[in-house]
C-alpha positions as CSV (number, residue, x, y, z in Angstrom):
1,M,82.9,116.3,103.1
2,A,86.7,115.6,102.5
3,T,88.5,112.3,102.7
4,V,91.2,112.0,105.2
5,S,93.6,109.1,105.2
6,T,96.9,108.5,107.0
7,H,99.8,106.1,106.1
8,K,102.9,104.7,107.4
9,Q,105.9,103.7,105.5
10,H,108.8,101.3,106.5
11,V,111.9,101.3,104.3
12,F,114.4,98.5,104.6
13,S,117.6,98.2,102.5
14,V,119.5,95.1,101.7
15,E,122.2,94.2,99.3
16,L,121.4,91.2,97.3
17,T,123.5,89.0,95.0
18,D,122.9,88.5,91.2
19,D,121.3,85.1,92.1
20,E,118.9,86.5,94.7
21,I,117.9,89.5,92.3
22,T,117.1,86.8,89.6
23,A,115.0,84.8,92.2
24,A,113.3,87.9,93.4
25,A,112.5,88.9,89.8
26,G,111.0,85.4,89.1
27,T,108.5,85.5,92.2
28,S,105.1,86.0,91.2
29,I,103.1,84.8,94.2
30,A,101.7,86.8,96.9
31,L,104.0,87.0,100.0
32,G,103.0,88.1,103.6
33,N,100.4,87.0,106.3
34,A,97.3,85.8,104.7
35,E,95.4,85.7,107.9
36,E,95.8,89.4,108.2
37,T,95.0,90.2,104.5
38,E,98.6,91.4,104.1
39,R,99.8,91.0,100.6
40,T,103.3,91.8,99.4
41,Y,104.3,91.3,95.7
42,P,108.3,91.6,95.2
43,M,109.3,93.6,92.2
44,V,112.8,94.2,90.7
45,T,113.0,97.5,88.9
46,T,115.5,100.4,88.4
47,V,115.4,103.8,90.0
48,G,114.9,105.2,86.4
49,E,111.8,102.9,85.8
50,I,110.3,104.1,89.0
51,L,110.7,107.7,88.2
52,D,109.4,107.2,84.7
53,S,106.4,105.0,85.5
54,G,104.4,107.4,87.5
55,G,103.4,104.5,89.6
56,V,104.6,105.9,93.0
57,D,104.1,108.7,95.1
58,W,106.7,111.4,96.1
59,A,107.1,109.9,99.5
60,T,108.1,106.6,98.1
61,I,110.5,108.4,95.8
62,G,112.0,110.3,98.8
63,A,112.4,107.1,100.7
64,V,114.3,105.2,97.8
65,M,116.5,108.1,97.2
66,Q,117.1,108.5,101.0
67,V,118.4,104.8,101.1
68,L,120.4,105.3,98.0
69,S,122.1,108.5,99.4
70,A,122.9,106.9,102.6
71,E,124.7,103.9,100.9
72,V,126.8,106.4,98.8
73,T,128.0,108.3,102.0
74,T,128.7,105.3,104.0
75,T,131.0,103.5,101.5
């Protein structure tokens, strides 16, 4: 018997100041809705680190690249 799973992904983009990036990088507490067992841990990283890590799937890499390409074409 094969395992079947489906996932939904939502991608949001925001431009942060240096101070906001520093604050996000310093956060180690879980965010989200605890009553619904949602856990989000902010991470600050570069695209190069994402690609080198092997820690994300192709769909996530594609989502990141889509956001970055949209920023290049609209500026």
